[in-house]
N, C-alpha and C positions, 0 to 999 in steps of 0.2 A: 664643723661638726653638726651631725644630723641628730635630729631628736625623733622621736616615737610619738606619734599622735596618739594612740591608746594611752601611753604612760602620762602624758602631758594633760589630755583629758582627765585621767584618773588624778592626777596631784591637783588641778586648778579649778575643776567645774565649781567646786563647793566654794572655794573662797571667791570667785568671781561672782556667781550668783549671791554670795551674802551682802557682799559690796552693794552690788544691785538692788538687792533687797531693801537694804537700808536707804536706799537712792529713791527707789520708785514707791516704798511701801507696801507694794504688792509682791507675793513669794513667787506666786504663779509666773506673773509678768518677769519678774527676774531671772526665773528658770528659762522661760520659754527665750527671752533675749539672749541669755547666755547661751542655750543651747543653738540659737541661729547664729551667734558669732563663731562658735565651734566647727557650726557645719560649712561657714564660710570659707574657714581655716583649712577645713579637709579639703574641699574643693583646689584650693591653691597649695596644698601642704608641700609639694615639690620645692616651692620656693621659700615658703615660711620655713620648713624645717630646717633650712641653713641659716636663718636669723639667730643672733647670739641670744635673743631672749622672745622666743616665738608666742609666749604667754601675753607677753606685753602688746603683741600686734592683737591677740583675741580679745585682751581685755579693753584696748583702743575702741575696737569694733563694738564690743559690746556696750561701751559707755555710749558711742555714738546712736547705736541703736535706741538705747535707752532717753536719749535726748530726742530722737525722732519721736520716739512714743511721746513723750512729754508735748512737744510740739501738735503732734496729732490731737492729744486730749484737750490743748487750748484753744485748737481750731473748732473743733467738734463742741466745745462748751460754748464758744463765740456764736456758733452757727444756731445751738440750741437756744441762746438767749435770743438772737433776732427773729426767731421762728417760734417763739415760744406760745402755747396758745392763749389766747386772750380770751378771757371771762367777760363776757358782755351781759348787761341786763337781757331779759328776754322780751321779745317784742310786745309792744302795746296792744291792747285789744284793736284798737283803730287800725294799727299797721297791719294785722293779722288777716281784719275784715278786709281792708284793701287790696292786700295780695290775693286773698280767696276771689275778691270780686273781679280782680284783674285776670286770673287765670280763666274765666268764664267768658271772655271777650276772643274773637278769631284771634289769629296770630298776627296779622298785619296791623289791625286796630290797635291791638296790645301793644305793639310795638310803637306806632305813632304817639301812643298816649304816654309810654314810657319816655320816648326821645322830647315830646313837648314839654311834659309837666316835671318829670324828672331831670331829664339832662338838659334843659332849658333851650332847646333846639327851636329855631324857626319853623315855621309851615316850609317856607320855600327850601331849607337846608335838608327837613324830613322829606320832601318830595325827591329833591335831588338824590339823595342817598339810598331810598327805597325804590328811584326809578319809577316814580308815578306823579300825576299831574298834581299841582297844589289843590285844586278841587277836589280830586280823592283824597287827599290829607284832610282837608278840611272837615269833609262828609263822615270820613273814620273817626275826626275827634267828635264832630258833633254827634253821632251813633252812640260812639263809646260814653260820652258825658251823659247822656240819655239813660244809657242801661245801668251806669255806676250809680247814678244819682236815684234809680231806683233801689239798689241794692243798698248803698250807703244810707241813705236819708235818716234823718234825726230821728230816734224813737218817738212814738206817738205817746200821746198823753199819759195814757195809763201805764204805760212803762217808766216813765217820768215819776209819777205819784207811787209807785212801788218801787222806785230806787230807793 
């Protein structure tokens, strides 16, 4: 016995949507899922129209789509939890001053300072990774320390008294 798609759609769209609305809690999503299920039925209508209960096929597809929707939401929520924006305290004035001072150094000496003092790498390791001699790294570090010391020196006595 063949069924007419338009009649099936008209007779069952609302009831399937209502069931999925109760399940999903979102009317628009329930309508979208139901519509998608009926679209899939239409594409296969030659086979589905011969079923004893073609709406059962549509309902099953709609419920599967709704379940997939919930899975996607769960995965998205887990992703958002893992990648939640972290609120951290503002950097201290010392850190801001250090970073500003580091930016005044030429790129290679700055890299050497960062690798040596922040990444705890040895002079030999830095020389190897930057493909320069250890003497060059030592020279960069010495000049960088001198430059940074001038910029980051302790406040003078007048500033301490006024603080």
